[in-house]
Structures are given as structure tokens and as C-alpha cells.
C-alpha positions in Angstrom: 26.3 4.4 25.6 23.0 6.3 25.8 24.4 8.9 23.4 25.4 6.2 20.9 22.0 4.6 21.2 20.2 7.9 20.5 22.6 8.6 17.5 22.0 5.1 15.9 18.3 5.3 16.6 18.2 8.7 14.7 20.0 7.1 11.8 17.5 4.2 11.8 14.6 6.6 11.8 16.1 8.6 9.0 15.9 5.5 6.8 12.1 5.6 7.3 11.8 9.2 6.0 10.7 9.8 2.4 13.4 12.4 1.8 16.2 9.9 2.6 14.5 6.9 1.0 14.1 9.0 -2.2 17.7 10.1 -2.4 20.5 7.8 -3.5 23.0 10.3 -2.2 21.5 10.2 1.3 21.2 6.4 1.3 24.9 6.2 0.3 25.9 8.2 3.3 24.1 5.7 5.7 24.6 2.4 3.9 28.1 1.0 3.9 29.7 -0.4 0.8 28.8 -4.1 0.8 25.5 -3.4 2.7 22.8 -6.1 2.3 19.4 -6.7 3.9 17.3 -9.8 4.4 13.8 -8.2 4.2 10.8 -9.4 6.1 9.5 -10.7 2.8 12.5 -13.0 2.6 14.0 -11.1 -0.3 17.7 -10.3 -0.1 18.6 -6.7 -1.2 22.1 -5.3 -1.9 23.4 -1.8 -1.9 24.9 -2.4 -5.3 21.4 -2.9 -6.8 20.3 0.1 -8.8 18.1 2.5 -6.9 15.2 3.8 -8.8 15.0 7.5 -9.6 12.2 7.7 -7.0 14.4 6.0 -4.4 13.4 2.9 -2.4 9.8 3.8 -1.8 7.8 5.5 0.9 6.8 3.7 4.0 4.8 4.5 7.1 6.3 2.7 10.0 6.6 3.1 13.8 9.8 2.0 15.5 9.8 0.8 19.1 11.8 -1.1 21.7 15.2 0.1 20.3 18.2 -1.5 22.0 21.9 -1.8 21.2 24.6 -4.3 22.1 28.2 -3.2 21.7 30.1 -5.9 19.8 33.4 -4.0 19.5 34.4 -0.3 19.7 33.5 0.0 16.0 30.6 -2.5 15.7 27.1 -2.3 17.3 24.1 -4.6 17.0 20.8 -2.8 17.2 17.5 -4.6 17.7 13.9 -3.2 17.6 10.3 -3.7 16.5 8.6 -2.1 13.6 4.9 -1.7 12.9 4.2 -1.2 9.2 1.1 1.0 9.3 0.2 0.4 5.7 0.4 -3.4 5.8 -0.8 -3.6 9.4 2.2 -5.9 10.1 4.7 -6.2 13.0 8.3 -7.3 12.4 11.5 -7.7 14.5 14.5 -5.9 13.2 18.2 -6.2 13.6 20.9 -3.9 12.2 24.6 -4.2 12.3 26.4 -0.8 12.4 30.1 -0.1 11.9 32.1 3.0 12.6 34.2 3.7 9.5 35.3 6.8 7.6 34.6 8.9 10.7 30.9 8.0 10.9 28.5 5.1 11.6 27.2 3.1 8.6 24.8 0.3 8.3 26.4 -2.9 7.0 23.6 -5.4 7.5 19.9 -5.4 8.3 17.3 -8.1 8.7 13.5 -8.0 9.2 11.5 -10.9 10.5 7.7 -11.0 10.5 6.2 -11.4 13.9 2.8 -11.7 15.5 
């Protein structure tokens, strides 16, 4: 389980890097078809929405307290905290990962502002 946790954490951290956030091809590898997110702003985002040429924007965030819960052999729930350095804001995060097409893909993500 620890190996899986490290692997999914690495994928979550990739999503914070400018080179991945700026590449539709890289995002498509990680985000499953049908992926959607409920952002900490309350806005719902879908993978099908057009990604700007510059990607989904740069962020400076610190990820902590990463934990996983195995739902099934192919589905894992990840929970963690994020600190947005730019906005000086904490949020709780949850991600639902599914193993499909021989790799893990993100199918759902939610961010909730916290104190």
C-alpha cells in the first residue's frame, strides 16, 4: 500500500507543476475521460472544457497530510491538505483515482476551503 500511496502522491504533485499544467497532452494522461472537479471556489470544472494554449495556469502550492483509502482494487480515495502560497489559503482536498488502461487516472477532485 505504501508504494501505491507514493505513486499517487507523485501524480498529485505532478498536477501542481507548471510543465504539466501547461500541457494538454500531459493533463490528458493523468485526467480520465469524464473527469470533473469541484474547485475550492465552488466552480465545477470538466475535462471536456477547452484548455487554454497556456494550460490551466501556474500555481504555488504545498501539499501535506497525504493519505489514501483503498475503495476497490481499481479505485482509491486520496485526501490531503494544500496551502496556496500565492493566496495564503488552506484547503482540504480529495481525489478519486481509478486504475484503467494500465495506469492510474484521476476521475474526480474536490477542494474545500479551510481555516
